[in-house]
C-alpha positions as CSV (number, residue, x, y, z in Angstrom):
1,X,-59.0,178.4,33.6
2,X,-58.4,182.0,33.7
3,X,-58.4,185.5,34.9
4,X,-58.0,187.9,32.0
5,X,-55.1,187.7,29.6
6,X,-54.2,187.1,26.0
7,X,-54.9,183.4,26.4
8,X,-58.3,184.1,28.0
9,X,-59.2,186.7,25.3
10,X,-58.5,184.5,22.3
11,X,-60.1,181.5,24.0
12,X,-63.6,182.5,25.1
13,X,-65.0,179.5,23.2
14,X,-64.8,176.2,24.9
15,X,-63.1,174.5,21.9
16,X,-60.1,176.7,22.6
17,X,-58.3,173.9,24.3
18,X,-55.4,175.6,26.0
19,X,-57.5,178.0,27.8
20,X,-59.3,175.1,29.3
21,X,-56.1,173.4,30.6
22,X,-53.3,175.9,30.6
23,X,-53.1,178.0,33.7
24,X,-53.5,181.2,31.8
25,X,-54.3,183.3,34.8
26,X,-52.9,186.7,35.5
27,X,-51.7,187.3,32.0
28,X,-51.4,190.4,29.9
29,X,-54.3,192.0,28.0
30,X,-55.5,191.3,24.5
31,X,-52.9,190.4,21.9
32,X,-52.8,190.9,18.2
33,X,-54.9,188.7,15.9
34,X,-52.0,187.5,13.9
35,X,-48.3,186.7,14.4
36,X,-45.8,189.4,14.9
37,X,-42.5,189.6,13.1
38,X,-39.9,186.9,13.4
39,X,-38.2,186.3,16.7
40,X,-34.5,187.2,17.1
41,X,-32.1,185.2,14.8
42,X,-31.5,181.8,16.5
43,X,-28.1,180.7,17.6
44,X,-26.6,177.9,15.6
45,X,-26.4,174.5,17.3
46,X,-23.3,173.4,19.1
47,X,-21.8,170.0,18.6
48,X,-24.1,167.0,18.8
49,X,-27.1,169.1,17.7
50,X,-27.5,170.8,21.0
51,X,-28.6,174.5,20.4
52,X,-26.5,177.3,21.8
53,X,-28.5,179.8,23.9
54,X,-27.1,183.3,23.4
55,X,-28.8,185.1,26.3
56,X,-29.5,188.8,26.3
57,X,-32.0,191.0,28.2
58,X,-35.5,190.6,26.8
59,X,-35.9,194.4,27.0
60,X,-33.5,197.1,28.3
61,X,-33.4,196.8,32.1
62,X,-35.6,193.6,32.2
63,X,-34.6,191.0,34.8
64,X,-35.5,188.4,32.1
65,X,-33.1,187.1,29.5
66,X,-34.2,185.9,26.1
67,X,-32.7,183.5,23.6
68,X,-33.8,181.5,20.5
69,X,-32.9,177.9,20.1
70,X,-32.8,176.0,16.8
71,X,-34.0,172.4,16.9
72,X,-34.9,169.8,14.3
73,X,-38.5,169.7,13.1
74,X,-38.2,165.9,13.1
75,X,-35.9,164.6,15.7
76,X,-35.6,161.4,13.7
77,X,-34.1,163.5,10.8
78,X,-31.8,166.0,12.6
79,X,-30.2,167.1,9.4
80,X,-33.5,168.2,7.9
81,X,-35.7,171.3,8.4
82,X,-35.2,173.2,11.7
83,X,-37.6,175.3,13.7
84,X,-37.1,178.0,16.4
85,X,-37.9,177.9,20.1
86,X,-38.3,181.1,22.0
87,X,-36.8,180.8,25.5
88,X,-36.7,183.0,28.6
89,X,-34.6,182.9,31.8
90,X,-34.5,184.6,35.1
91,X,-31.4,183.9,37.1
92,X,-31.4,182.7,40.7
93,X,-31.7,185.7,43.0
94,X,-29.2,184.1,45.5
95,X,-26.5,182.9,43.1
96,X,-24.2,181.9,45.9
97,X,-26.7,179.2,46.9
98,X,-27.8,178.3,43.3
99,X,-28.9,174.7,42.8
100,X,-29.3,174.7,39.1
101,X,-31.9,175.4,36.3
102,X,-35.6,174.8,36.8
103,X,-37.6,174.3,33.5
104,X,-41.3,175.3,33.7
105,X,-44.2,174.5,31.4
106,X,-47.2,176.6,32.4
107,X,-49.8,174.4,30.7
108,X,-51.9,174.3,27.6
109,X,-51.3,172.9,25.2
110,X,-50.7,176.3,23.8
111,X,-49.5,178.1,26.9
112,X,-46.7,180.6,25.9
113,X,-44.1,180.1,28.6
114,X,-42.2,183.2,27.5
115,X,-45.2,185.2,28.7
116,X,-47.0,183.2,31.4
117,X,-43.9,182.4,33.5
118,X,-42.6,186.0,33.7
119,X,-46.2,187.2,34.4
120,X,-46.6,184.7,37.3
121,X,-43.0,184.7,38.6
122,X,-44.0,185.8,42.1
123,X,-46.2,182.7,42.4
124,X,-43.0,180.5,42.7
125,X,-41.9,179.8,46.2
126,X,-39.3,182.3,47.4
127,X,-36.6,179.7,48.0
128,X,-37.2,178.3,44.4
129,X,-36.6,181.8,43.0
130,X,-33.5,182.3,45.1
131,X,-31.9,179.0,44.3
132,X,-32.8,178.2,40.7
133,X,-32.5,179.9,37.3
134,X,-36.1,179.7,36.1
135,X,-36.4,178.9,32.4
136,X,-39.4,178.5,30.2
137,X,-40.1,178.4,26.5
138,X,-42.9,178.5,24.0
139,X,-43.3,174.9,22.8
140,X,-43.0,174.2,19.1
141,X,-46.1,175.4,17.3
142,X,-46.9,178.0,19.9
143,X,-46.6,181.7,20.4
144,X,-43.1,183.2,19.8
145,X,-41.6,179.9,18.6
146,X,-42.1,178.6,15.1
147,X,-45.9,178.7,15.4
148,X,-48.9,177.1,13.8
149,X,-50.7,180.1,12.1
150,X,-53.2,179.2,9.5
151,X,-54.0,182.8,8.3
152,X,-52.2,185.2,6.0
153,X,-53.4,188.3,7.7
154,X,-54.8,189.5,11.0
155,X,-58.0,190.4,9.3
156,X,-58.5,186.8,8.1
157,X,-57.9,185.5,11.6
158,X,-60.4,187.9,13.1
159,X,-63.0,187.0,10.5
160,X,-62.7,183.3,11.2
161,X,-62.8,183.9,15.0
162,X,-66.2,185.6,14.6
163,X,-67.7,182.5,13.1
164,X,-68.0,180.0,16.1
165,X,-70.6,181.0,18.7
166,X,-69.2,182.1,22.1
167,X,-68.7,179.5,24.8
168,X,-70.3,176.5,23.0
169,X,-73.1,176.0,20.4
170,X,-76.8,176.0,21.5
171,X,-79.3,174.7,19.0
172,X,-78.9,173.2,15.5
173,X,-78.0,176.4,13.8
174,X,-75.2,177.2,16.1
175,X,-73.9,173.6,16.1
176,X,-73.7,173.8,12.3
177,X,-71.8,177.2,12.5
178,X,-69.4,175.7,15.0
179,X,-68.6,172.5,13.2
180,X,-68.3,174.2,9.8
181,X,-65.9,176.8,11.2
182,X,-63.6,174.2,12.8
183,X,-63.7,172.0,9.7
184,X,-62.6,175.0,7.7
185,X,-59.9,175.8,10.2
186,X,-58.5,172.3,9.8
187,X,-58.5,172.6,6.0
188,X,-56.7,176.0,6.1
189,X,-54.0,174.6,8.5
190,X,-53.4,171.5,6.3
191,X,-52.8,173.7,3.3
192,X,-50.5,176.1,5.2
193,X,-47.8,173.8,6.8
194,X,-48.7,170.1,6.9
195,X,-45.2,169.1,8.0
196,X,-45.3,171.3,11.1
197,X,-48.8,169.9,12.1
198,X,-47.3,166.4,12.2
199,X,-44.4,167.4,14.4
200,X,-45.9,169.4,17.3
201,X,-46.6,166.4,19.6
202,X,-45.9,166.2,23.3
203,X,-43.1,163.7,22.5
204,X,-41.5,166.2,20.1
205,X,-41.6,168.8,22.8
206,X,-40.2,166.4,25.4
207,X,-37.2,165.8,23.1
208,X,-36.9,169.6,22.7
209,X,-36.8,169.9,26.5
210,X,-33.9,167.4,26.7
211,X,-32.0,169.5,24.2
212,X,-32.6,172.6,26.2
213,X,-31.5,170.8,29.4
214,X,-28.2,170.0,27.6
215,X,-28.0,173.6,26.3
216,X,-27.9,175.0,29.9
217,X,-25.4,172.4,31.0
218,X,-27.6,170.5,33.4
219,X,-26.7,166.8,33.8
220,X,-30.2,166.0,34.9
221,X,-33.6,167.8,34.5
222,X,-35.3,169.9,37.2
223,X,-38.9,170.4,36.0
224,X,-42.2,171.9,37.1
225,X,-45.2,171.3,34.9
226,X,-48.8,172.3,35.5
227,X,-51.9,171.0,33.9
228,X,-51.0,170.0,30.3
229,X,-47.4,170.4,31.5
230,X,-48.0,167.2,33.7
231,X,-48.5,165.0,30.6
232,X,-45.4,166.6,29.1
233,X,-43.4,165.8,32.2
234,X,-44.7,162.2,32.3
235,X,-43.7,161.8,28.7
236,X,-40.2,163.2,29.4
237,X,-39.9,160.9,32.4
238,X,-40.6,157.9,30.3
239,X,-38.5,158.9,27.3
240,X,-35.5,160.0,29.4
241,X,-36.0,158.3,32.8
242,X,-32.3,158.5,33.7
243,X,-32.3,162.3,33.3
244,X,-34.8,163.1,36.0
245,X,-33.3,164.9,39.0
246,X,-36.5,166.5,40.3
247,X,-40.0,166.7,38.7
248,X,-43.1,168.4,40.1
249,X,-46.4,167.7,38.3
250,X,-49.2,169.9,39.5
251,X,-52.9,169.4,38.5
252,X,-52.5,166.2,36.6
253,X,-54.0,164.7,33.5
254,X,-54.5,160.9,33.8
255,X,-52.1,159.4,31.2
256,X,-54.7,156.7,30.3
257,X,-57.3,159.4,29.7
258,X,-54.9,161.3,27.5
259,X,-54.1,158.2,25.3
260,X,-57.5,156.5,25.6
261,X,-55.7,153.6,27.3
262,X,-54.9,150.6,25.1
263,X,-57.9,151.1,22.8
264,X,-57.0,151.5,19.2
265,X,-60.4,151.9,17.7
266,X,-62.6,155.0,17.3
267,X,-62.8,156.7,20.8
268,X,-66.3,156.6,22.3
269,X,-65.8,159.9,24.1
270,X,-63.5,162.9,24.4
271,X,-60.3,163.5,26.3
272,X,-61.9,165.9,28.7
273,X,-64.8,163.6,29.4
274,X,-62.4,160.7,29.9
275,X,-60.5,162.9,32.3
276,X,-63.7,163.8,34.2
277,X,-63.3,167.5,33.6
278,X,-67.1,167.9,33.5
279,X,-67.6,166.3,36.9
280,X,-64.8,168.2,38.6
281,X,-66.0,171.5,37.2
282,X,-69.5,170.8,38.4
283,X,-68.2,169.9,41.9
284,X,-66.0,173.0,42.0
285,X,-68.9,175.2,40.9
286,X,-71.1,173.7,43.6
287,X,-68.3,174.5,46.1
288,X,-68.1,178.0,44.9
289,X,-71.8,178.5,45.3
290,X,-71.8,176.9,48.7
291,X,-69.0,179.1,50.0
292,X,-70.6,182.1,48.4
293,X,-74.0,181.4,49.9
294,X,-72.5,180.9,53.3
295,X,-71.0,184.4,53.2
296,X,-72.7,187.8,53.4
297,X,-73.2,189.7,50.2
298,X,-70.5,192.1,51.3
299,X,-68.0,189.2,50.8
300,X,-69.7,187.4,47.9
301,X,-71.8,189.7,45.7
302,X,-73.9,186.7,44.3
303,X,-74.8,185.4,47.8
304,X,-78.6,184.7,48.3
305,X,-78.2,184.2,52.0
306,X,-77.6,180.4,52.1
307,X,-75.9,177.8,50.0
308,X,-79.1,176.3,48.7
309,X,-80.7,179.7,47.8
310,X,-77.5,180.6,46.0
311,X,-77.5,177.4,44.0
312,X,-81.1,178.1,43.0
313,X,-80.2,181.7,42.1
314,X,-77.5,180.4,39.8
315,X,-79.9,177.9,38.1
316,X,-82.5,180.7,37.6
317,X,-79.9,182.9,36.0
318,X,-78.9,180.2,33.6
319,X,-82.5,179.7,32.6
320,X,-83.0,183.4,32.2
321,X,-80.0,183.7,29.9
322,X,-81.2,180.8,27.8
323,X,-84.4,182.8,27.2
324,X,-82.9,186.3,27.0
325,X,-79.2,187.2,26.8
326,X,-77.9,190.3,28.6
327,X,-76.2,192.2,25.8
328,X,-73.5,189.9,24.5
329,X,-73.7,187.6,27.5
330,X,-75.5,184.5,26.3
331,X,-76.1,181.4,28.3
332,X,-73.2,179.6,26.7
333,X,-70.8,182.5,27.1
334,X,-71.7,182.8,30.8
335,X,-71.2,179.1,31.4
336,X,-67.8,179.3,29.8
337,X,-66.8,182.4,31.8
338,X,-68.0,180.7,35.0
339,X,-66.0,177.6,34.5
340,X,-62.9,179.5,33.5
341,X,-63.5,182.0,36.3
342,X,-63.1,179.1,38.8
343,X,-59.5,178.5,37.8
344,X,-58.0,181.2,40.0
345,X,-59.4,181.5,43.5
346,X,-58.3,185.2,43.7
347,X,-60.8,185.8,40.9
348,X,-63.8,184.2,42.6
349,X,-65.1,187.5,44.1
350,X,-64.9,189.1,40.6
351,X,-66.7,186.1,39.1
352,X,-69.4,186.5,41.8
353,X,-69.7,190.1,40.8
354,X,-70.2,189.3,37.2
355,X,-72.9,186.8,38.0
356,X,-74.6,189.3,40.2
357,X,-74.6,192.0,37.5
358,X,-76.1,189.5,35.1
359,X,-78.8,188.5,37.6
360,X,-79.8,192.2,37.7
361,X,-80.0,192.4,34.0
362,X,-76.7,194.4,33.5
363,X,-73.8,193.4,31.4
364,X,-70.6,193.1,33.4
365,X,-67.9,195.7,32.8
366,X,-65.0,194.8,30.6
367,X,-62.1,193.1,32.3
368,X,-59.1,195.0,33.5
369,X,-55.8,193.3,32.5
370,X,-52.6,193.3,34.4
371,X,-49.6,195.0,32.9
372,X,-47.5,193.0,30.4
373,X,-44.4,191.3,31.7
374,X,-41.0,192.8,30.8
375,X,-40.3,190.6,27.7
376,X,-39.9,191.5,24.1
377,X,-43.1,189.9,22.8
378,X,-45.8,189.8,25.5
379,X,-48.7,189.3,23.2
380,X,-47.9,186.7,20.5
381,X,-50.5,185.3,18.2
382,X,-52.2,182.4,20.0
383,X,-54.9,181.3,17.7
384,X,-57.2,178.3,18.3
385,X,-55.2,176.3,15.8
386,X,-52.1,176.2,18.1
387,X,-53.8,174.3,20.9
388,X,-55.6,172.1,18.5
389,X,-52.4,171.2,16.6
390,X,-51.0,169.7,19.7
391,X,-54.1,168.3,21.4
392,X,-55.8,166.8,18.3
393,X,-52.6,165.2,16.9
394,X,-51.8,163.6,20.3
395,X,-55.0,162.6,22.1
396,X,-57.8,160.6,20.4
397,X,-61.3,162.2,20.2
398,X,-64.4,161.2,18.2
399,X,-64.0,162.0,14.5
400,X,-67.8,162.4,13.8
401,X,-69.0,165.9,14.6
402,X,-72.5,164.6,15.0
403,X,-71.4,162.5,18.0
404,X,-70.9,165.5,20.1
405,X,-74.6,166.3,20.5
406,X,-75.2,163.0,22.3
407,X,-72.1,163.3,24.4
408,X,-73.2,166.8,25.4
409,X,-76.5,165.5,26.7
410,X,-74.9,162.6,28.5
411,X,-72.4,165.0,30.2
412,X,-75.1,167.5,31.1
413,X,-77.1,164.8,32.9
414,X,-74.2,164.1,35.2
415,X,-72.5,167.6,35.3
416,X,-75.1,170.2,34.4
417,X,-74.1,173.3,32.5
418,X,-70.3,172.5,32.9
419,X,-70.8,169.3,31.0
420,X,-72.0,171.2,27.9
421,X,-68.9,173.4,28.1
422,X,-66.4,170.5,28.4
423,X,-68.0,168.4,25.7
424,X,-67.7,171.0,23.0
425,X,-64.2,171.8,24.2
426,X,-62.8,168.9,22.1
427,X,-65.0,169.1,19.0
428,X,-62.1,170.9,17.2
429,X,-60.5,167.5,17.0
430,X,-63.3,165.9,15.1
431,X,-62.1,167.4,11.8
432,X,-58.5,168.1,12.6
433,X,-56.4,166.9,9.6
434,X,-53.2,165.7,11.3
435,X,-51.9,163.0,13.6
436,X,-48.5,163.1,15.2
437,X,-45.7,161.4,13.3
438,X,-43.8,160.6,16.5
439,X,-46.2,160.5,19.5
440,X,-45.9,158.6,22.8
441,X,-48.7,156.7,24.4
442,X,-46.9,154.7,27.1
443,X,-45.8,152.8,29.0
444,X,-45.7,155.2,31.8
445,X,-43.8,153.2,34.4
446,X,-40.2,153.3,33.4
447,X,-38.1,153.7,36.6
448,X,-36.8,157.3,36.9
449,X,-33.4,158.3,38.5
450,X,-35.3,160.1,41.2
451,X,-38.9,160.0,42.5
452,X,-41.5,162.4,41.0
453,X,-43.7,164.7,43.2
454,X,-47.4,164.8,42.1
455,X,-49.8,167.5,43.4
456,X,-53.6,167.2,43.2
457,X,-56.2,169.7,44.2
458,X,-59.6,168.6,45.5
459,X,-61.8,171.3,43.9
460,X,-60.2,171.8,40.5
461,X,-62.5,172.9,37.6
462,X,-60.4,171.3,34.9
463,X,-58.1,168.5,36.0
464,X,-59.8,166.4,38.8
465,X,-58.0,165.1,41.9
466,X,-58.5,161.6,40.5
467,X,-56.1,162.6,37.7
468,X,-53.3,163.2,40.3
469,X,-54.1,159.8,41.9
470,X,-53.9,158.1,38.5
471,X,-50.6,159.9,37.7
472,X,-49.1,158.8,41.0
473,X,-50.1,155.2,40.3
474,X,-49.0,155.2,36.6
475,X,-45.4,156.5,37.2
476,X,-42.9,154.1,38.5
477,X,-41.9,156.1,41.6
478,X,-44.1,159.0,42.6
479,X,-45.4,160.6,45.8
480,X,-48.8,162.3,45.9
481,X,-49.2,165.6,47.8
482,X,-52.9,166.6,48.3
483,X,-54.0,170.2,48.2
484,X,-57.4,170.2,50.0
485,X,-58.3,173.5,48.4
486,X,-59.6,175.1,45.3
487,X,-58.7,176.3,41.8
488,X,-56.6,175.0,38.9
489,X,-53.0,174.4,40.0
490,X,-51.6,174.9,43.4
491,X,-48.7,177.0,42.0
492,X,-50.6,179.8,40.2
493,X,-53.2,180.0,43.0
494,X,-50.5,180.6,45.7
495,X,-52.7,178.0,47.4
496,X,-50.9,177.1,50.5
497,X,-47.7,177.8,52.4
498,X,-47.7,174.1,53.2
499,X,-47.6,173.2,49.5
500,X,-44.8,175.8,48.9
501,X,-42.7,174.4,51.7
502,X,-42.9,170.8,50.5
503,X,-42.3,171.9,46.9
504,X,-39.2,173.9,47.8
505,X,-37.7,171.1,49.9
506,X,-38.2,168.6,47.2
507,X,-36.7,170.7,44.4
508,X,-33.7,171.8,46.5
509,X,-32.7,168.5,48.1
510,X,-35.1,165.8,47.0
511,X,-37.0,165.5,50.2
512,X,-40.5,164.1,49.6
513,X,-43.5,164.8,51.8
514,X,-44.6,161.8,54.0
515,X,-47.1,159.5,52.3
516,X,-50.6,160.7,52.6
517,X,-49.7,164.3,53.3
518,X,-52.6,166.7,53.0
519,X,-52.1,170.5,52.8
520,X,-54.9,173.0,53.3
521,X,-55.2,176.5,51.8
522,X,-54.0,179.4,53.8
523,X,-57.4,181.1,53.3
524,X,-60.9,179.8,52.4
525,X,-62.7,181.9,49.7
526,X,-65.1,184.6,50.8
527,X,-63.9,184.5,54.5
């Protein structure tokens, strides 16, 4: 789902789960291949096990403050081992009208909030920035927090990353290389820190979030979660229903798809295919090609003069790349880049440019990354194992690597190239060694203190609009706001002033949009 950034760079393969669902757009450039030094020494907890946050500027002159919180590895054993959470804060720009603290999870699993939220700060509605301290954190197991890292050195991590083919495997030889690499990754992780692997679930992070809420002195939680952050929000709302003041869930995962419903046997398909990620990616790609084809080449470089001709041009390109890659640009890498390039609408012209270059037999130029945000560690280690540790321990996926070949063909029949991408995005979990010790799989309808606001986008390449409809049904009291637009998450696409206005009013004073409200984008791509 991404424009270039550290999350995008490390996750060019479909099995890198967080790049698929975290809104990793507009991030900094490539990060190191292994973890940096330890974060600042954590503050000791205050009474009752609530961590104290000793804020200080992340860097000299930075508007962002940093702190490190110490929390229990196992919330059921608070006197045992502790882990560190890296936290960032930007104070309300109009402190005289401050409402409180807004906690933000930017997606994933595996999204480093200490990087993504500062990088995307300007995407938040102006009134939200004025009236809330905006706080985010790297969830347990991720980034600058106590992280899952299964390698001793950067060189070992780099060597492993070269083993799986880019995008997804094509052919028997690549499938074997892929499944062997991820099986080895699981074995390495199990040897490294098995206790941590069992305690990085969404429910563990929801309990961390409640401790952080108490740390900043908020009687109830204000929360904005996008993509994976929606299932984290829904989990929090059902573990701590009385603590919800305001909760915005943007680009939603269907909770039943996440948990595989009430089924307790071997899952027949993957989380992404249960969600319908393949279908929504195919629909969004079709919309991209339609809008591109309706525009002149001066506005969309890949346009062939009409929507139908442009779709045919794309199909020819995919066939050509199957037969002959363009430099490092294989068919699978190009499909992965296309699906992820659909996440941020502002990146659609650049995606069209890359496709046009490839159609002319030229490898696209390397990406240009935005500058790093003013935080101490803008490029933490974000290896594939971090997303897998959360996803695979939480959400059921088939455990037989051989099953993914058949699932791929089934998905390709209904969703084309995007189906191949999304099928292999979950194969990491086939051989993942750990399940969460304290997960949460429902119920999802515990009455919350205040209603929840759910936002769904019609043409989202990752989390389908149907996921937002399902979330609104599953929660006890929720209102669905429809974004009749494009891209993954309304927030990070700056999709609509209509969405921003409703979001601001709800967060500030609890006012929900009228039932059935539909917002349209301020601008249609390529116009």
